[in-house]
N, CA, C and O atoms as CSV, one atom per row, in Angstrom:
chain,resi,resn,atom,element,x,y,z
A,1,MET,N,N,27.392,30.866,-72.173
A,1,MET,CA,C,27.642,32.527,-72.358
A,1,MET,C,C,29.405,32.199,-72.373
A,1,MET,O,O,30.067,32.996,-73.038
A,2,VAL,N,N,30.141,31.101,-71.688
A,2,VAL,CA,C,31.456,31.490,-71.844
A,2,VAL,C,C,32.135,31.298,-72.635
A,2,VAL,O,O,33.289,31.725,-72.682
A,3,GLU,N,N,31.384,30.340,-73.776
A,3,GLU,CA,C,31.769,30.177,-75.322
A,3,GLU,C,C,31.780,31.350,-75.908
A,3,GLU,O,O,32.744,31.670,-76.603
A,4,GLY,N,N,30.775,32.135,-75.738
A,4,GLY,CA,C,30.224,33.396,-76.464
A,4,GLY,C,C,31.608,34.238,-76.260
A,4,GLY,O,O,32.084,34.864,-77.207
A,5,HIS,N,N,32.164,34.223,-75.115
A,5,HIS,CA,C,33.227,35.430,-74.661
A,5,HIS,C,C,34.629,34.919,-75.351
A,5,HIS,O,O,35.307,35.788,-75.900
A,6,ILE,N,N,35.150,33.445,-75.358
A,6,ILE,CA,C,36.413,33.165,-75.452
A,6,ILE,C,C,36.448,32.628,-76.712
A,6,ILE,O,O,37.439,32.029,-77.132
A,7,GLY,N,N,35.055,32.858,-77.597
A,7,GLY,CA,C,35.270,32.282,-78.690
A,7,GLY,C,C,35.610,30.692,-79.086
A,7,GLY,O,O,36.031,30.494,-80.226
A,8,GLU,N,N,35.488,29.856,-78.426
A,8,GLU,CA,C,35.697,28.535,-78.747
A,8,GLU,C,C,34.905,27.532,-77.761
A,8,GLU,O,O,34.382,27.814,-76.683
A,9,LYS,N,N,34.955,26.302,-78.410
A,9,LYS,CA,C,34.036,25.255,-77.578
A,9,LYS,C,C,34.806,25.012,-76.111
A,9,LYS,O,O,35.993,24.823,-75.846
A,10,VAL,N,N,33.662,25.098,-75.310
A,10,VAL,CA,C,34.116,24.492,-73.751
A,10,VAL,C,C,34.139,23.101,-73.520
A,10,VAL,O,O,33.072,22.507,-73.371
A,11,LYS,N,N,35.637,22.273,-73.452
A,11,LYS,CA,C,35.631,20.832,-73.150
A,11,LYS,C,C,35.836,20.566,-71.954
A,11,LYS,O,O,36.383,21.408,-71.241
A,12,ASP,N,N,35.450,19.340,-71.455
A,12,ASP,CA,C,36.197,18.877,-70.078
A,12,ASP,C,C,35.465,19.915,-69.128
A,12,ASP,O,O,36.214,20.513,-68.355
A,13,VAL,N,N,34.164,20.206,-69.071
A,13,VAL,CA,C,33.315,20.950,-68.118
A,13,VAL,C,C,33.334,19.958,-66.845
A,13,VAL,O,O,33.272,18.753,-67.089
A,14,LYS,N,N,33.406,20.342,-65.632
A,14,LYS,CA,C,32.955,19.484,-64.195
A,14,LYS,C,C,32.131,20.014,-63.189
A,14,LYS,O,O,32.335,20.622,-62.138
A,15,PHE,N,N,31.023,19.568,-63.873
A,15,PHE,CA,C,29.928,19.746,-62.840
A,15,PHE,C,C,30.152,19.221,-61.477
A,15,PHE,O,O,30.844,18.255,-61.156
A,16,LYS,N,N,29.369,20.107,-60.633
A,16,LYS,CA,C,29.151,19.562,-58.997
A,16,LYS,C,C,30.796,19.596,-58.395
A,16,LYS,O,O,31.075,18.826,-57.476
A,17,ASP,N,N,31.729,20.406,-58.887
A,17,ASP,CA,C,33.391,20.336,-58.196
A,17,ASP,C,C,33.011,21.432,-57.298
A,17,ASP,O,O,32.471,22.502,-57.581
A,18,VAL,N,N,33.414,20.945,-56.097
A,18,VAL,CA,C,33.744,21.505,-55.007
A,18,VAL,C,C,34.769,21.455,-54.175
A,18,VAL,O,O,34.884,21.777,-52.993
A,19,ALA,N,N,35.738,20.860,-55.206
A,19,ALA,CA,C,37.077,20.539,-54.619
A,19,ALA,C,C,37.707,21.935,-53.910
A,19,ALA,O,O,38.284,21.945,-52.823
A,20,PHE,N,N,37.482,23.054,-54.727
A,20,PHE,CA,C,37.857,24.400,-54.262
A,20,PHE,C,C,37.972,24.429,-52.554
A,20,PHE,O,O,39.032,24.629,-51.960
A,21,VAL,N,N,36.533,24.163,-51.835
A,21,VAL,CA,C,36.243,23.953,-50.492
A,21,VAL,C,C,37.450,23.710,-49.932
A,21,VAL,O,O,38.049,24.730,-49.589
A,22,GLU,N,N,38.113,22.459,-49.688
A,22,GLU,CA,C,39.006,21.962,-49.048
A,22,GLU,C,C,40.234,22.877,-49.043
A,22,GLU,O,O,40.839,22.831,-47.972
A,23,ARG,N,N,40.709,23.619,-49.876
A,23,ARG,CA,C,41.459,24.650,-50.046
A,23,ARG,C,C,41.189,25.651,-49.347
A,23,ARG,O,O,42.136,26.072,-48.682
A,24,MET,N,N,40.102,26.260,-49.243
A,24,MET,CA,C,39.401,27.505,-48.514
A,24,MET,C,C,39.827,27.248,-47.091
A,24,MET,O,O,40.364,28.103,-46.386
A,25,ALA,N,N,39.470,25.648,-46.603
A,25,ALA,CA,C,39.027,25.649,-45.275
A,25,ALA,C,C,40.546,25.449,-44.909
A,25,ALA,O,O,40.806,25.794,-43.757
A,26,GLU,N,N,41.661,24.939,-45.688
A,26,GLU,CA,C,43.227,24.827,-45.512
A,26,GLU,C,C,43.568,26.187,-44.998
A,26,GLU,O,O,44.164,26.437,-43.951
A,27,ALA,N,N,43.146,26.962,-45.805
A,27,ALA,CA,C,43.679,28.283,-45.940
A,27,ALA,C,C,43.047,29.381,-44.976
A,27,ALA,O,O,43.521,30.507,-44.825
A,28,SER,N,N,42.218,29.024,-44.516
A,28,SER,CA,C,41.371,29.714,-43.538
A,28,SER,C,C,41.827,29.659,-41.841
A,28,SER,O,O,42.314,28.708,-41.229
A,29,SER,N,N,41.472,31.065,-41.331
A,29,SER,CA,C,41.534,30.863,-39.633
A,29,SER,C,C,40.563,30.401,-39.003
A,29,SER,O,O,40.532,30.110,-37.807
A,30,TYR,N,N,39.827,30.324,-39.687
A,30,TYR,CA,C,38.158,30.071,-39.062
A,30,TYR,C,C,37.803,28.524,-39.071
A,30,TYR,O,O,38.474,27.790,-39.797
A,31,SER,N,N,37.032,28.126,-38.490
A,31,SER,CA,C,36.515,26.441,-38.510
A,31,SER,C,C,36.688,25.765,-39.479
A,31,SER,O,O,35.804,25.863,-40.330
A,32,LYS,N,N,37.564,25.050,-39.706
A,32,LYS,CA,C,37.825,23.986,-40.943
A,32,LYS,C,C,36.063,23.410,-40.944
A,32,LYS,O,O,35.207,23.818,-41.730
A,33,ASN,N,N,35.941,22.820,-40.315
A,33,ASN,CA,C,34.775,21.872,-40.576
A,33,ASN,C,C,33.428,23.029,-40.835
A,33,ASN,O,O,32.690,22.804,-41.794
A,34,VAL,N,N,33.227,23.920,-40.189
A,34,VAL,CA,C,32.313,24.959,-40.911
A,34,VAL,C,C,32.492,24.885,-42.082
A,34,VAL,O,O,31.654,24.235,-42.708
A,35,ILE,N,N,33.674,25.529,-42.872
A,35,ILE,CA,C,33.870,25.816,-43.989
A,35,ILE,C,C,33.572,24.483,-44.912
A,35,ILE,O,O,32.873,24.504,-45.925
A,36,ARG,N,N,34.190,23.392,-44.408
A,36,ARG,CA,C,33.774,22.347,-45.055
A,36,ARG,C,C,32.370,22.120,-45.474
A,36,ARG,O,O,31.881,21.736,-46.536
A,37,SER,N,N,31.841,22.480,-44.287
A,37,SER,CA,C,29.874,22.035,-44.710
A,37,SER,C,C,29.541,22.836,-46.089
A,37,SER,O,O,28.629,22.413,-46.800
A,38,ILE,N,N,30.297,24.019,-46.476
A,38,ILE,CA,C,29.959,24.964,-47.528
A,38,ILE,C,C,29.859,23.545,-48.625
A,38,ILE,O,O,28.824,23.656,-49.282
A,39,LYS,N,N,30.491,22.502,-48.929
A,39,LYS,CA,C,30.487,21.516,-49.917
A,39,LYS,C,C,28.845,20.835,-49.945
A,39,LYS,O,O,28.632,19.966,-50.790
A,40,TYR,N,N,27.932,21.170,-49.191
A,40,TYR,CA,C,26.835,20.310,-48.790
A,40,TYR,C,C,25.926,21.463,-49.502
A,40,TYR,O,O,25.100,21.039,-50.310
A,41,ALA,N,N,25.962,22.326,-49.375
A,41,ALA,CA,C,24.994,23.717,-49.620
A,41,ALA,C,C,24.254,23.709,-50.724
A,41,ALA,O,O,23.095,24.125,-50.713
A,42,PRO,N,N,24.913,23.175,-51.939
A,42,PRO,CA,C,24.210,23.029,-53.352
A,42,PRO,C,C,23.558,21.562,-53.479
A,42,PRO,O,O,22.583,21.700,-54.218
A,43,VAL,N,N,23.660,20.347,-53.118
A,43,VAL,CA,C,23.229,19.265,-52.788
A,43,VAL,C,C,21.563,19.390,-53.108
A,43,VAL,O,O,21.109,18.863,-54.123
A,44,THR,N,N,20.903,19.949,-52.392
A,44,THR,CA,C,19.406,20.338,-52.647
A,44,THR,C,C,19.145,20.756,-54.190
A,44,THR,O,O,18.572,20.190,-55.121
A,45,SER,N,N,19.610,21.612,-54.096
A,45,SER,CA,C,19.475,22.273,-55.549
A,45,SER,C,C,20.239,21.400,-56.569
A,45,SER,O,O,20.061,21.755,-57.734
A,46,TRP,N,N,21.081,20.294,-56.381
A,46,TRP,CA,C,21.164,19.140,-57.459
A,46,TRP,C,C,20.178,18.104,-57.555
A,46,TRP,O,O,19.781,17.509,-58.556
A,47,GLU,N,N,19.866,17.991,-56.420
A,47,GLU,CA,C,18.626,17.094,-56.544
A,47,GLU,C,C,17.296,17.480,-56.861
A,47,GLU,O,O,16.355,16.689,-56.798
A,48,GLY,N,N,17.145,19.105,-57.322
A,48,GLY,CA,C,16.058,19.429,-58.037
A,48,GLY,C,C,15.024,19.868,-56.739
A,48,GLY,O,O,13.955,20.359,-57.101
A,49,LYS,N,N,15.173,19.780,-55.739
A,49,LYS,CA,C,14.528,20.466,-54.645
A,49,LYS,C,C,14.474,21.522,-54.548
A,49,LYS,O,O,13.721,21.770,-53.607
A,50,THR,N,N,15.029,22.824,-55.198
A,50,THR,CA,C,14.970,23.899,-54.962
A,50,THR,C,C,14.134,24.728,-56.115
A,50,THR,O,O,14.206,24.166,-57.208
A,51,VAL,N,N,13.631,25.512,-56.115
A,51,VAL,CA,C,12.858,26.398,-57.340
A,51,VAL,C,C,12.904,28.209,-56.767
A,51,VAL,O,O,12.692,28.652,-55.638
A,52,ALA,N,N,13.221,28.854,-57.890
A,52,ALA,CA,C,13.133,30.428,-57.733
A,52,ALA,C,C,12.040,30.810,-56.866
A,52,ALA,O,O,12.100,31.705,-56.022
A,53,ALA,N,N,11.146,30.160,-57.092
A,53,ALA,CA,C,9.952,30.675,-56.155
A,53,ALA,C,C,10.090,30.458,-54.678
A,53,ALA,O,O,9.228,30.610,-53.813
A,54,GLY,N,N,11.455,30.039,-54.540
A,54,GLY,CA,C,11.558,30.019,-52.969
A,54,GLY,C,C,12.084,31.242,-52.166
A,54,GLY,O,O,12.382,31.172,-50.973
A,55,THR,N,N,12.172,32.360,-52.914
A,55,THR,CA,C,12.372,33.668,-52.784
A,55,THR,C,C,11.186,34.380,-52.143
A,55,THR,O,O,10.167,34.617,-52.792
A,56,SER,N,N,11.319,34.692,-50.965
A,56,SER,CA,C,9.595,35.409,-50.704
A,56,SER,C,C,9.502,36.627,-51.415
A,56,SER,O,O,10.349,37.192,-52.108
A,57,LYS,N,N,8.483,36.904,-51.169
A,57,LYS,CA,C,7.969,38.292,-52.105
A,57,LYS,C,C,8.826,39.586,-51.303
A,57,LYS,O,O,9.549,40.410,-51.863
A,58,GLN,N,N,8.536,39.506,-49.923
A,58,GLN,CA,C,9.093,40.655,-49.328
A,58,GLN,C,C,10.745,40.617,-49.736
A,58,GLN,O,O,11.391,41.636,-49.979
A,59,VAL,N,N,11.219,39.429,-49.758
A,59,VAL,CA,C,12.926,39.970,-50.460
A,59,VAL,C,C,12.968,40.517,-51.576
A,59,VAL,O,O,13.419,41.653,-51.720
A,60,LEU,N,N,12.449,39.711,-52.664
A,60,LEU,CA,C,12.239,40.558,-53.952
A,60,LEU,C,C,12.145,42.218,-54.000
A,60,LEU,O,O,12.844,42.998,-54.647
A,61,GLU,N,N,10.811,42.548,-52.905
A,61,GLU,CA,C,10.356,44.104,-52.365
A,61,GLU,C,C,11.440,44.648,-52.351
A,61,GLU,O,O,11.780,45.515,-53.156
A,62,ILE,N,N,12.249,44.134,-51.270
A,62,ILE,CA,C,13.494,45.229,-50.437
A,62,ILE,C,C,14.713,44.844,-51.620
A,62,ILE,O,O,15.350,45.874,-51.842
A,63,ALA,N,N,15.100,43.971,-52.238
A,63,ALA,CA,C,16.137,43.831,-53.025
A,63,ALA,C,C,16.180,43.246,-54.283
A,63,ALA,O,O,16.995,42.384,-54.610
A,64,PRO,N,N,15.050,43.842,-55.201
A,64,PRO,CA,C,14.820,42.816,-56.238
A,64,PRO,C,C,16.280,42.704,-57.417
A,64,PRO,O,O,17.088,43.628,-57.506
A,65,PRO,N,N,16.373,41.641,-58.095
A,65,PRO,CA,C,17.579,41.627,-59.032
A,65,PRO,C,C,17.493,42.662,-59.981
A,65,PRO,O,O,16.606,43.086,-60.722
A,66,GLN,N,N,18.908,43.006,-59.701
A,66,GLN,CA,C,19.126,44.564,-61.130
A,66,GLN,C,C,19.822,43.866,-62.165
A,66,GLN,O,O,19.829,44.560,-63.182
A,67,ARG,N,N,20.465,42.671,-62.335
A,67,ARG,CA,C,20.982,42.403,-63.720
A,67,ARG,C,C,20.617,40.810,-63.600
A,67,ARG,O,O,20.349,40.214,-62.556
A,68,THR,N,N,20.671,40.272,-64.912
A,68,THR,CA,C,20.481,39.151,-65.251
A,68,THR,C,C,22.094,38.258,-65.020
A,68,THR,O,O,23.077,38.820,-64.538
A,69,VAL,N,N,22.090,37.173,-65.355
A,69,VAL,CA,C,22.951,36.381,-65.023
A,69,VAL,C,C,24.255,36.723,-66.265
A,69,VAL,O,O,25.425,36.902,-65.928
A,70,ALA,N,N,23.721,36.770,-67.897
A,70,ALA,CA,C,24.692,37.594,-68.277
A,70,ALA,C,C,25.064,38.588,-68.083
A,70,ALA,O,O,26.281,38.746,-68.183
A,71,GLU,N,N,24.211,39.750,-67.712
A,71,GLU,CA,C,24.819,40.824,-67.606
A,71,GLU,C,C,25.511,41.078,-66.185
A,71,GLU,O,O,25.887,42.233,-65.987
A,72,THR,N,N,25.730,40.103,-65.138
A,72,THR,CA,C,26.626,39.918,-64.166
A,72,THR,C,C,27.904,39.335,-64.383
A,72,THR,O,O,28.659,39.449,-63.417
A,73,LEU,N,N,28.464,38.612,-65.593
A,73,LEU,CA,C,29.271,38.017,-66.154
A,73,LEU,C,C,30.134,38.958,-66.980
A,73,LEU,O,O,31.355,39.072,-67.085
A,74,GLU,N,N,29.223,39.523,-67.472
A,74,GLU,CA,C,29.953,40.578,-68.423
A,74,GLU,C,C,30.280,41.804,-67.616
A,74,GLU,O,O,31.069,42.445,-68.311
A,75,ALA,N,N,30.089,42.367,-66.627
A,75,ALA,CA,C,30.538,42.965,-65.510
A,75,ALA,C,C,31.572,42.719,-64.732
A,75,ALA,O,O,32.391,43.506,-64.258
A,76,LEU,N,N,31.436,40.998,-64.579
A,76,LEU,CA,C,32.730,40.808,-63.927
A,76,LEU,C,C,33.804,40.820,-64.879
A,76,LEU,O,O,34.815,41.494,-64.680
A,77,LEU,N,N,33.603,39.936,-66.156
A,77,LEU,CA,C,34.771,40.271,-66.730
A,77,LEU,C,C,35.369,41.653,-67.101
A,77,LEU,O,O,36.595,41.720,-67.182
A,78,LYS,N,N,34.781,42.531,-67.286
A,78,LYS,CA,C,35.303,44.047,-67.478
A,78,LYS,C,C,35.777,44.463,-66.250
A,78,LYS,O,O,36.268,45.592,-66.277
A,79,ALA,N,N,35.786,43.789,-64.964
A,79,ALA,CA,C,36.229,44.208,-63.869
A,79,ALA,C,C,38.099,43.951,-63.453
A,79,ALA,O,O,38.554,44.355,-62.383
């Protein structure tokens, strides 16, 4: 999707890069340990242990997705 918007091939992609969390922790007035724990949030997904089916039927009834990922990216780029 990004390549389509910038018109060239994306090189040097760093997957699983959570280095930004350390900067967030240092800049925050909240508990640095709690903020640093964010680094571990995506691990379950990286290990393939999560699925979209994990979203309950009730949540989807209350707040169903309004846009696709591509539509969200487009809206963010226009903002």
